[in-house]
N, C-alpha and C positions, 0 to 999 in steps of 0.2 A: 249296791250297784245302781247307778243313775240310769233312768229310762230316757231314751231318745224319742221325745214326743213328736219329732218331725217325721218319724218313720212308722209309728204304730198308732193306728186309729183306736185300737183297743186300749192302749195306755192313755191316750188323750181322753177317751170316754170315761175311764176310771177317775181321772181328775175332775172332769165336768160333772160327774155324778156325786162328787164329794162336796156338799155345800160348805162345810167347815173349811176345806182347802181353798175354795173359791173366795170365801170371805177373808181369809187370811192373806191371800194373794192380792186382793183388791186393797186391803188396808195397807199392806207393806209396799205395794208398787204404786199406789195412787194413780191408777190408770185414767181416771176422769170419766168422761162420758156425760150423758144427759139423762135425767129421769124422765121416763115416758111410760104412762100407764102401768106404773109399779115396777118397771124394769129399768136397768141402766142400758142405754143404747149409745151407739157411736155412729157418727157420719163417716162417709168414705174418707173425707179429708182428715178426720181425726185418726182413723186407722192408718192412713198413709203416713201421717206424722209420727204416730206411736211406733210403727215398725220400720220407719224410714225406707219405704218402698214407693214405687210409682203407681199411678192409676192403672196402667196396663198389668202390673203384677197382681193387683187386687182383682181385676177382671179375670185374669187367668185362673186364679184360685177359686173364684166364684163359679167358674165353669167346671174346673177339674175336681172340685170337692163339694159340689152343689148338694148332694144328698146328705153328707155329713153335716154341713153347715145348716141346712134346713132342719135336720133332726135335732140340732142343738140350739134352735131358736132364731136363726137368721131370717130376717124379714126385710123386704124392700118396701119402704114407706113412700107412698105417693098420694097425690090428690088431697082429699080432706084431712087424712091422717098426718100427712107431711106438714101441712100448715099448722 
């Protein structure tokens, strides 16, 4: 039975905790991103293009899912780090 990752934070977390699954997904999907301090990061524009959503949609999800996103590595880069 397929999991609906849009509805279950528990199921999403199970995927995110599985390094092998993440590596396979990245290899298969070729998501892109930019290497930064040993991690692959995405700009807001890249996420908007990847998911075909608007800036306002990204902003809404950043607010409504802030804790989950931060717990899974979301960071806002600004200042010296952004350069």
